VOBA-1610 file (N, C-alpha, C; in pm, whole numbers, padded with zeros to 5 digits, always signed):
BEGIN
Gln-01142-00053+01678Gln-01125-00050+01569Gln-01055+00040+01453Val-00985-00002+01342Val-00922+00093+01279Val-00983+00095+01152Gln-01010+00225+01071Gln-01034+00268+00962Gln-00908+00314+00884Leu-00957+00222+00764Leu-00809+00283+00641Leu-00897+00314+00531Val-00851+00444+00473Val-00884+00506+00352Val-00757+00504+00237Glu-00736+00456+00160Glu-00691+00451+00044Glu-00723+00539-00065Ser-00599+00597-00116Ser-00629+00731-00208Ser-00525+00729-00306Gly-00513+00805-00422Gly-00427+00815-00545Gly-00395+00743-00658Gly-00490+00629-00641Gly-00493+00555-00759Gly-00542+00600-00887Gly-00462+00565-01025Gly-00536+00632-01149Gly-00508+00553-01254Leu-00514+00640-01344Leu-00450+00562-01489Leu-00327+00665-01521Val-00236+00567-01573Val-00096+00621-01572Val-00051+00534-01703Gln+00035+00600-01759Gln+00124+00514-01914Gln+00230+00434-01798Ala+00283+00361-01884Ala+00379+00248-01840Ala+00499+00360-01855Gly+00578+00340-01731Gly+00687+00417-01732Gly+00671+00567-01604Gly+00519+00579-01592Gly+00485+00676-01525Gly+00494+00679-01397Ser+00478+00748-01276Ser+00438+00733-01158Ser+00314+00783-01079Leu+00289+00713-00979Leu+00183+00761-00886Leu+00224+00714-00727Arg+00142+00838-00640Arg+00174+00800-00499Arg+00029+00784-00438Leu+00025+00674-00370Leu-00104+00572-00330Leu-00076+00642-00128Ser-00178+00666-00101Ser-00149+00738+00048Ser-00281+00599+00118Cys-00229+00607+00203Cys-00337+00536+00333Cys-00362+00571+00469Ala-00472+00669+00477Ala-00468+00729+00618Ala-00548+00632+00681Ala-00515+00644+00825Ala-00540+00553+00931Ala-00601+00625+01028Ser-00745+00601+01067Ser-00833+00646+01200Ser-00850+00547+01290Gly-00919+00638+01405Gly-00945+00524+01517Gly-00851+00491+01614Ser-00860+00348+01645Ser-00814+00266+01755Ser-00673+00229+01673Thr-00574+00346+01615Thr-00452+00302+01564Thr-00318+00287+01674Phe-00357+00289+01808Phe-00248+00280+01887Phe-00251+00126+01899Gly-00113+00081+01892Gly-00097-00063+01887Gly-00062-00115+01742Val-00112-00035+01654Val-00091-00090+01525Val+00062-00082+01471Asn+00135-00227+01461Asn+00257-00228+01434Asn+00303-00221+01307Thr+00216-00245+01215Thr+00263-00245+01112Thr+00155-00231+00978Ile+00204-00152+00897Ile+00089-00124+00778Ile+00177-00184+00660Gly+00068-00236+00556Gly+00144-00274+00464Gly+00023-00246+00311Trp+00075-00271+00191Trp-00005-00234+00095Trp-00011-00374+00033Tyr-00093-00443-00029Tyr-00092-00526-00120Tyr-00144-00482-00222Arg-00175-00593-00336Arg-00271-00590-00488Arg-00330-00697-00498Gln-00402-00681-00585Gln-00486-00765-00648Gln-00508-00785-00799Ala-00487-00864-00868Ala-00532-00850-01023Ala-00627-00949-01048Pro-00698-00924-01154Pro-00825-00995-01195Pro-00754-01140-01202Gly-00832-01239-01147Gly-00774-01371-01138Gly-00651-01395-01067Asn-00609-01298-01013Asn-00491-01363-00903Asn-00526-01313-00743Gln-00435-01399-00691Gln-00413-01385-00545Gln-00376-01226-00496Arg-00421-01205-00362Arg-00426-01095-00312Arg-00217-01104-00274Glu-00139-01032-00343Glu-00005-01069-00268Glu+00040-00909-00225Leu+00161-00922-00140Leu+00232-00811-00075Leu+00306-00762-00146Val+00270-00627-00142Val+00359-00508-00240Val+00480-00447-00145Ala+00465-00425-00042Ala+00557-00340+00113Ala+00474-00333+00229His+00542-00317+00334His+00527-00321+00429His+00633-00215+00499Ile+00583-00167+00630Ile+00666-00086+00712Ile+00586-00104+00862Thr+00683-00096+00920Thr+00669-00122+01103Thr+00682+00017+01164Ser+00629+00009+01303Ser+00619+00111+01345Ser+00770+00181+01377Gly+00859+00098+01378Gly+00986+00119+01417Gly+01105+00181+01236Gly+00973+00189+01154Gly+01033+00204+01009Gly+01093+00113+00928Asn+01102-00002+00981Asn+01178-00124+00917Asn+01067-00126+00779Thr+01108-00191+00679Thr+01036-00194+00537Thr+01116-00309+00456Asp+00994-00357+00405Asp+01007-00506+00283Asp+00929-00477+00186Tyr+00996-00550+00050Tyr+00902-00526-00039Tyr+00936-00651-00112Ala+00831-00643-00187Ala+00835-00781-00293Ala+00922-00758-00391Asp+00998-00854-00448Asp+01077-00862-00535Asp+01092-00784-00675Ser+00939-00794-00701Ser+00892-00742-00826Ser+00893-00576-00813Val+00901-00526-00714Val+00874-00433-00694Val+01002-00290-00633Lys+01121-00412-00615Lys+01236-00330-00542Lys+01276-00279-00621Gly+01314-00133-00586Gly+01434-00038-00667Gly+01267+00060-00738Arg+01170+00005-00747Arg+01083+00106-00832Arg+00946+00166-00711Phe+00955+00114-00644Phe+00846+00142-00507Phe+00920+00153-00372Thr+00864+00276-00325Thr+00919+00306-00192Thr+00747+00329-00074Ile+00799+00300+00018Ile+00710+00283+00140Ile+00733+00364+00219Ser+00661+00447+00295Ser+00724+00529+00418Ser+00598+00608+00462Arg+00607+00656+00598Arg+00494+00679+00677Arg+00518+00817+00746Asp+00409+00882+00756Asp+00407+01000+00869Asp+00320+01002+00997Asn+00374+00958+01087Asn+00333+00902+01209Asn+00227+01027+01258Ala+00287+01142+01223Ala+00180+01275+01287Ala+00024+01262+01242Glu+00075+01203+01049Glu-00088+01226+00996Glu-00117+01089+00998Asn-00081+00971+01039Asn-00154+00859+01073Asn-00152+00807+00953Thr-00033+00847+00814Thr-00070+00796+00695Thr+00088+00727+00639Val+00058+00617+00557Val+00108+00584+00497Val+00124+00552+00331Tyr+00255+00620+00288Tyr+00237+00628+00129Tyr+00314+00504+00070Leu+00293+00479-00050Leu+00383+00395-00152Leu+00403+00471-00253Gln+00503+00531-00286Gln+00589+00591-00437Gln+00594+00495-00481Met+00531+00508-00606Met+00565+00375-00735Met+00604+00455-00871Asn+00717+00434-00888Asn+00775+00468-01002Asn+00800+00384-01122Ser+00853+00400-01240Ser+00869+00299-01334Ser+00779+00180-01347Leu+00643+00277-01339Leu+00539+00151-01359Leu+00522+00071-01442Gln+00473-00032-01464Gln+00469-00135-01552Gln+00309-00169-01570Phe+00297-00254-01670Phe+00176-00254-01691Phe+00106-00373-01615Glu+00210-00458-01576Glu+00183-00582-01481Glu+00196-00550-01333Asp+00179-00370-01288Asp+00144-00355-01162Asp+00012-00289-01158Thr-00083-00324-01254Thr-00209-00293-01309Thr-00294-00387-01160Ala-00384-00340-01082Ala-00441-00419-00993Ala-00518-00295-00884Val-00604-00387-00790Val-00639-00284-00716Val-00548-00294-00575Tyr-00521-00201-00525Tyr-00426-00160-00396Tyr-00478-00158-00295Tyr-00457-00264-00196Tyr-00550-00246-00062Tyr-00420-00170+00053Cys-00463-00125+00133Cys-00387-00126+00242Cys-00432-00210+00402Lys-00321-00259+00440Lys-00404-00338+00563Lys-00261-00282+00716Ala-00369-00264+00787Ala-00295-00270+00950Ala-00307-00337+01019Thr-00208-00409+01108Thr-00205-00539+01182Thr-00136-00454+01300Gln-00222-00521+01377Gln-00176-00514+01552Gln-00071-00589+01598Ser-00048-00587+01714Ser+00088-00659+01752Ser+00015-00831+01763Leu-00089-00826+01851Leu-00179-00915+01814Leu-00226-01039+01708Gly-00201-00957+01594Gly-00221-01018+01508Gly-00365-00987+01409Val-00434-00913+01515Val-00593-00821+01466Val-00546-00745+01365Tyr-00639-00748+01264Tyr-00585-00662+01117Tyr-00690-00622+01046Trp-00714-00489+01008Trp-00804-00444+00927Trp-00727-00455+00758Trp-00844-00397+00660Trp-00840-00380+00528Trp-00905-00250+00496Gly-00840-00178+00399Gly-00901-00042+00340Gly-00970-00076+00265Gln-01054-00008+00133Gln-01164-00076+00044Gln-01098-00096-00095Gly-00932-00046-00116Gly-00857-00049-00206Gly-00888+00106-00335Thr-00794+00102-00420Thr-00774+00232-00502Thr-00708+00131-00642Gln-00777+00151-00757Gln-00743+00114-00839Gln-00627+00201-00940Val-00526+00095-00963Val-00417+00162-01032Val-00427+00083-01169Thr-00414+00164-01294Thr-00405+00073-01417Thr-00267+00161-01484Val-00225+00064-01529Val-00084+00115-01591Val-00140+00067-01769Ser-00110+00165-01874Ser-00163+00129-01968Ser-00018+00129-02076Ser+00004+00020-02150Ser+00107-00040-02207Ser+00142+00092-02319
//
C-alpha cells in the first residue's frame, strides 16, 4: 500500500502562483510514475502532469509553460509549481502513484480555487 497526502491548495487570484505537494509513504518501492490530475465540477478527471522515477516529465497542453512538476526522492515528495494561474485551473487536484505492474493509488485531493 502507498499513502499519498496532498497539500498546498488554496484560494489565489488569477495570475498568481501556488505550489502543491504530494507526500508518499508506505510501500513506495516500485512506484515509477507519480502524476497530478485535476477534476472540476461536472468534468472528468484529467491528467495535468506526471513524472517518472527517471525524471521524465509530461504535461497537458493547457498547462505547458505555466506548471512545473518535480520530485524530491529523498523526501518521497512530488511538487507541482503552478504559475500564471487562470480561472480555468480551478479544480480539486489529486496525486496518483503508479507501480510498474499498473497498480495505483490516489490521494484525497486538494482544492485549488482561482478567482478572476
